[in-house]
N, C-alpha and C positions, 0 to 999 in steps of 0.2 A: 485208898484215898481218891477222892474225886478232884478233878481239876476244877478251877473256878475261873469264870470270866467276868469282866466288868464292861458294860456297855453304857455310853453316856453321850450327852449333848452339852456343848459349851457355847454360850453366846457372848461374844466380846463387844466391847464398846464400839460405837460408830467410828470408823476411820482407824481402828487399831488392829485390823485383821492381819496385816503384814507383820506388825510387831508381835502379835500373838503367835503367828506361824513360827517366828524365830524362837520364841520362848518354848513352844511345844517341841521344837527340834532339840532344844537343850534338855528338855525333860526326857525325851527318848534316849538321848546320849547318856544321861544320868542313870536311867533304868537299865541300860545294857549291862551294868555290872552287878545288878541285884540278883541274888540267888532265887531261883524258881520262876523267873520271868521268861516265858516262852514267846509271847507276842505282846508288843506294846506299841500301839499305833494311834495316830491322829489323822483325820481326814477333813479337808476343807470343803465346805458346802457353800450354799448361797447365803446372802444376807448376814455376813460376818458370823456364821455359825460353823462350828467344828464338831466332828464326831470322833468318839474315842472307843477303841476296842483293846482290851488287854486279856491275855490268857496266862494264868499262873498255874504252877504244878499242884498247888494245894492251898488250903485256907491260911496256913502259916505264912506262905510266901505273900499272899495278899495282905495279911496283917502287918508284915514287916516292910512292905513297900513304902518308899518315901522317907526312909530313915537316914539315908546317906547324906553327907554334907552337900554333895553336888545336887541331889534332888531337892534338898531343903532350899538351896539358893535359887534353883529354877522355879520352885513353887512360890517363893516370895515375889518374883517378877510376874508370875502368872496371875495372882490375885487381883492386883490393881487394873488389869486389862479386861476383866470380866464385867459384863453388863448386869449379870444376875448370877446367883449360885449355880454351879454345874448340876445337871440332872444325871445322876449315876445310878445304875441298877446292876447288882450282882446277879449272876446266873450260873447254872451248871450246864456245860455243853452236853448235848445228847447225840448229835451227828454232825460230821464235818468232812470236808475235803481240804487237805493241806496241813492237817495236824491230827494227832491221835487224841481221841476223846478219853 
């Protein structure tokens, strides 16, 4: 079974970056209990943009992601802060430092 990663960009509404950062921290907390989650991270960039990277043990873990009550609650708060739909791309890791491929 191959691990699967998700890489994405999220643009939040003007003036909502601090609020978005708080919601994203809640999403990371919620993901910490999900089976198969190896890495789940958000990174703040310029211009109210955030970057996302996740690594899951397999496709099943990716498909089951976001089903917990805690994640559902965090995702409800996330939606209204976005300026546009997130741009997400699934990928298969091929080489890395810091985690096994």
